[in-house]
C-alpha positions in Angstrom: -18.2 2.5 20.9 -16.8 3.3 17.4 -18.8 2.8 14.3 -18.0 2.8 10.6 -18.6 5.9 8.6 -21.7 6.0 6.3 -21.6 3.8 3.2 -20.6 5.6 0.0 -18.1 8.0 1.5 -15.1 6.4 -0.3 -13.4 5.6 3.0 -11.3 2.5 3.1 -11.8 -0.1 5.9 -9.1 -2.6 6.4 -6.2 -3.5 4.2 -5.9 -2.9 0.4 -6.2 -6.3 -1.4 -4.1 -7.5 -4.3 -1.4 -4.9 -3.6 1.9 -5.1 -1.8 4.8 -2.7 -1.2 8.5 -3.1 -1.2 11.3 -0.7 0.0 13.9 0.3 -2.7 17.2 1.0 -0.9 18.8 2.6 -3.9 16.5 5.7 -3.9 15.0 5.3 -0.4 11.4 5.1 -1.7 8.5 2.7 -1.2 7.1 1.1 -4.3 3.6 -0.3 -4.6 3.2 -3.5 -6.7 0.1 -5.4 -8.0 0.2 -8.9 -6.6 -1.6 -10.5 -9.6 0.6 -9.3 -12.4 3.8 -8.3 -10.4 4.0 -5.0 -12.1 5.0 -1.9 -10.2 2.3 0.7 -9.9 3.3 3.7 -7.9 6.2 5.1 -5.9 6.2 7.5 -2.9 8.7 10.3 -2.7 8.4 11.3 0.9 10.0 8.1 2.2 7.0 6.9 4.2 5.3 3.6 3.4 1.8 3.4 1.8 -1.0 3.3 4.3 -3.1 0.1 4.4 -0.9 -1.8 1.9 1.0 -4.9 3.1 4.7 -5.1 3.0 6.6 -7.8 1.1 9.1 -9.8 3.1 12.8 -9.1 2.2 15.1 -11.9 1.0 
């Protein structure tokens, strides 16, 4: 049976809260956004989505 790593090792368990990510089709990058303020925080250049961050639904 699997167990969680020891406390204090800076390992994330579960999803990141108060964050979301959206895909930008113009530059083919994923952008992370703060859900409280709506400001963009970070962008990935490798084209892969952020791990553990929920995705926003497209319109």
